[in-house]
N, C-alpha and C positions, 0 to 999 in steps of 0.2 A: 559655827552654829548652823544647824540644818533646819530647813523649813519644809514642812509637809505641803506640797502644792497639788496634792491629789484632791478628790472629791471631799467636800466639807462634811463633818459629822453632823447628825441631827441634834439641835440644841433646843432646850426650852427657852421661852422668853427671858426668864430670869438669868439663866446661863448666858444667853446672848448679850444681855446688857453688861454683865460683868466682864465678858471677854471681848467687848467691842473694840477697845483700843488694841488689844493684842491681835485680833482678827485683821484689823486695818493695816497694822504693821506687817503682818504675815502676807497680806494681799500685796502690799507694795513690794515686798521682797520677791514674791512670785513673778510680778510683772517685770521687775528689774532683772530677774535671772535670765541669762542667755546661755544656751548650751554652746560649748566651744566648737570651733570648726572641726570637722572630721579629719582624722589623721590619715591622709591618703597614702602614706608609706606602709600602712598595714595591708594585709591581704584584702582582697574584695570581700571575702566572707566576714572578716572582722569588721571592716568599715560599715558594711550593711547591718551587721548585728548592732553596732553602736547607734547607727542612724535610726533603724527600725524601732529601737527601744529608747529613743529620745536622749541618748547620752551625747550626741553631737549633732551639728547641723551642716547643711551644704551651703557654705558661703566662703568667699575668698578674702581673708583678712589682709593679704598682701596687696589687694586692690582697693583697700579702704572700706571694705564691707564689714559690718559690725555684728550681723546676725540679730540685730534689734528690730523691732517693728518699725516699718517705714512705708512710704508710698512709692509706687512705681508707675510709669506711664507706659502703656502698651498700645500696639497698633494692630489692626486686622482688616484685610480686605475680605469681604464676606457677601454672600447672596443677600439680597434685600430682605428676605423673610427670615434670616438667621441673625438675630441680635444678641447682645450680651457676650460675655466671655467665659461663663461657666461651661466646663467641658469643651473648651475650644482652644485651638492652637493660636497663639498670637506671636508678635515679634517686637523687638525694639524698632526704632525708626529705620535704621539701616536694614535690618533683617527683613521687615515686611515690604520695603521698597524693593528689595531684591526678589522677593517672592512675586510681587506684582509685575515687575519687568519680565519675569519668566513666563508670564501669561500672555504677553502682547502678540506673539506670533501664532496663537492657537485658535484664532477666530475661524479660519478656514477649516482646520482640523475638526473643531467642535461643530461646525455647521454640517459636516459630513457624517459625524459620529457623535451626536449630542450626549450619549450616555457614557462616553469615554471618561477615564479618570480625570478629575479636576475640571471637567466641562460644566460643573455646577457654577464655576466662576467664568462665565462667558458673556456676561453683559447684565446691565442693571444692577450692578454691585454697589455696595457701600464701602466706604473707607472710614473705619471708626477709630477714634482715639479714646482710650479708656484709662482712667486713673484708679488704681486699686490700692487697698490698704491690706498688708499681710504682715505675718510675724517675723519676716526677715529670714526664715529658715527654709531655704529652697529645697526642692525635692528632685527626684529623677525626672527626666523628660518623658511625657506620655504622648504617644501618637493619638490624636483626636480625629476621627473620621466619621462621615455619615454612615449610618446603618445601611448595608446593602439589602435591598428588598426584591430585586429581580435578577433575571439572567439565569441560564442553565447551570452555571458554576459560579456562585457569588464570591468565592474565594480566589480562584485563579483568573476568572474573567468577570470581575464585578460590574454590575450595572448601576452606576451612580445616578439614579433617576429621581431620588427623593432626598431632601436634606433636612427633614424636620427633626431627626433624632440623632445626635452625635454620641459616640461611645469612645471612651479613652482607655488607654492601657499601653503597656510596654509590649512591643511586637503586635500592634493593633492596626495593621495596614487595611484589612478588609473585615470590619466587624459586621456581624449578623445579629439576628434576634437571639442567637444562642451565645453571644459574647464575642470576644476578640479572636481574630484569626489572622494568619499571615500566609502568603504563598511560600514563604521561607521560614517555617517555624523553627525555633530554637528551644533548647531546654531552658527552664527558668533558673538561670544561674546568677547569683550575686557576683558582680564584678565591677571593678573600677577601670577596666580596659576595653570596654565595648567599643569597637571601631567606628560605630555609628554615633553614639550619643554620650560616651564617656563612662558614666556610672549607671548601673542598672541594679536596683534593689527591689526584691519581692518580699514585702513585709507581711507574710502570711498570718501572723498573729494580730499585730496592731493595725495593719492596713495603713501605715503612715504615708506610703507612697501615693495613696489616693486622697490624702488630706492636706496636700501641700501645693504650692505653686511650682510646677516642674520647670526645669530650665536645662537647656543644652547650648553649649558654645556654638555660635553661628560659624559654620564651616567656611563661609566665604571670607571671614576675617583671618583665617589661618593660611599658612603657606601650603596650599593644595587641599583637596578634598579629604575630610576626616582626619587631617593632620598626619597622614602617613603615606606620602607620595602624591596621590591625586593627579591633578592636572596643573599646568603652569598658571600662575596668577594672571597672565596676560590673556588667557582663554576667556570666552564670553561667560557672563554670570550663570547662564543656564547649565554650564558644565561644572560649576564649582561645588556642587553637592552631589555626592554618590557615584563619582566616576574616577577611574584610573586611566592615565594616558597609555596607549600602546607604545612600547619602546620604539625609539628611533630606529629606522632601517627594518622595521617589522610590519607585516600586514596580517590582518585577521583572515582566517579561513573557517568555513563552517556553513551553516545553513542560512542563506540570504532569503528573507521572507518579504522584503520590501525595499524599494529604492526611492530616494528623494532627490529632487533637483535643487541645487544651490547656485550661487553666482559669485561666491568668494569663500575663503576659509572661514571667516566669522560666521557667515550665514550657514555654511555646511555644519560647523560645530553646533550652532544654535539649533538647527533643525534636527541633527542627529541626537543631541542630548534631550531636547524636548520630547522627541518621539519615544526615546527609550525610557524617559521618566513616566510618560503617559501609559505606555504599553508594558504590562507585566511580563510578557514573553520575550521582550527585547533584552539581550545580554550584551549588546555592544554595537558599535558602528564604525565604519571605516570609509575613507575616500582616498582615491589615487590622484584626482585632479582638482580637488576643491569644487567640483561641479556635481558629480554624481555621488550620493551618499548611500551606502549599503547598510541595511539594518539586519542584524543577526539574531536568530533564535537558538536556544540550546547551547551546547558546549562549543566553545571556539578554541582555536590554537593559533600560534604564530608561525609565519614563514618569512624568509627574508624578502624584502621588497621596499619600494618607495611609497609609503602610505602614511596617512595621519588618521588616528582614531582613538576610541576609548572603550573600555569595558565597564559595565555597571557593577556597582557594589551592592549585591543582594537584590537586584531587580528594581521594581518600581519604588519610589520613595514618597513620603508625605511631606508636610510642611517642616522640613528639617532645619530651617533657619530660625525656628521659634525658640522663645525662652519660656 
């Protein structure tokens, strides 16, 4: 038996009375109907076609998810004047704690450069806990960032000096009044194998990707960044998102544009990964003595040597631990 769950037809009062029982039954069937989980063994184009046309949903039945309406508790560290979760990135408890810890060493950096990426979160922040109700059909992860309103080049060198208006989208690292932008633009390709966020679907017709609660698997819960190599799990949390370890016995060479001073390997890794996350021109960092950290811009290559370091995955990143 099929049930039409689309928009209701116009009925006269008499027709409505006669069909009341049937309409209630149909409504109950629509509420109970849950799209099956998307078949990720299909090609990315096929998965996204099913998802965009409401033939499947993003949920993991093997983890006990049902795709039915339910409540979820979300967390967010946020500037005091930015409340609510509409068009905002949030996290589960573990994810947003990781995001918060990644900010702890930025006080000095943000004091010297208050318009640097993420320095909107440099003090007087709120830590919010939100309970949302949604249909249980997750969608692709969208990057939600404040609109860039200043700076000579708001895309490559954004000036995050205002946080009143957030814009969300896939590949939306540096939104402006003209929409989403990224220093590393990619073609809008439907795929289930995006190395950053898993599945990317651009629903040009239905716009379903803008009508769902987006979710991305928190990379720090996986073995290495992005699930494909990354860095050892023993490295500091700041490096667990968006970095690849330089191979053992190798050193980076290229254009060094800044050096930082550390006091141990953990502090060197934290400083290097934080700086490269903040600065979109940074493509990697390296240290020979766990004291002096070199930051690289532009293309790098490897040479034999005794160093430790990491290269960035696509430059600066946003709140990629979010669900």
